[in-house]
C-alpha positions as CSV (number, residue, x, y, z in Angstrom):
1,X,111.3,65.3,109.3
2,X,113.6,68.3,109.5
3,X,113.9,68.5,105.7
4,X,110.1,68.4,105.5
5,X,109.9,71.5,107.8
6,X,112.4,73.4,105.6
7,X,110.5,72.4,102.5
8,X,107.2,73.7,104.0
9,X,108.9,77.0,105.0
10,X,110.2,77.4,101.4
11,X,106.8,76.6,100.0
12,X,105.1,79.1,102.2
13,X,107.6,81.8,101.4
14,X,107.2,81.0,97.7
15,X,103.4,81.3,98.0
16,X,103.6,84.6,99.8
17,X,105.9,86.0,97.1
18,X,103.5,84.7,94.4
19,X,100.5,86.3,96.2
20,X,102.3,89.7,96.4
21,X,103.2,89.5,92.7
22,X,99.7,88.5,91.8
23,X,98.3,91.5,93.7
24,X,100.8,94.0,92.3
25,X,101.0,92.9,88.7
26,X,97.6,94.4,87.5
27,X,98.6,97.8,88.8
28,X,101.9,97.6,87.0
29,X,100.1,96.7,83.7
30,X,97.5,99.5,84.0
31,X,100.3,101.9,84.9
32,X,102.2,101.1,81.7
33,X,99.1,101.3,79.5
34,X,98.9,105.1,79.4
35,X,102.6,105.3,78.4
36,X,102.1,102.7,75.7
37,X,99.1,104.6,74.3
38,X,101.3,107.8,74.2
39,X,104.1,106.0,72.4
40,X,101.7,104.5,69.8
41,X,100.2,108.0,69.2
42,X,103.6,109.5,68.7
43,X,104.7,106.7,66.4
44,X,101.6,107.2,64.3
45,X,102.3,111.0,64.1
46,X,105.9,110.3,63.0
47,X,104.9,107.8,60.4
48,X,102.2,110.2,59.1
49,X,104.7,113.0,58.8
50,X,107.1,110.8,56.8
51,X,104.5,110.1,54.1
C-alpha cells in the first residue's frame, strides 16, 4: 500500500506540472510569433536585395 501512495503522489505532481505547462505554452507561442514574423520579413528583404 505504501508504494501505491508514492505512485499517487508522483501522478499528482506530474499532473500539476502538466497543467502548468498547458497554461503557459500558448503565451510562449504567441510571444515568439512576433519575433518569427520579424525574422521572416528580414529574410525576405535580404533575399530580395540579392536578386
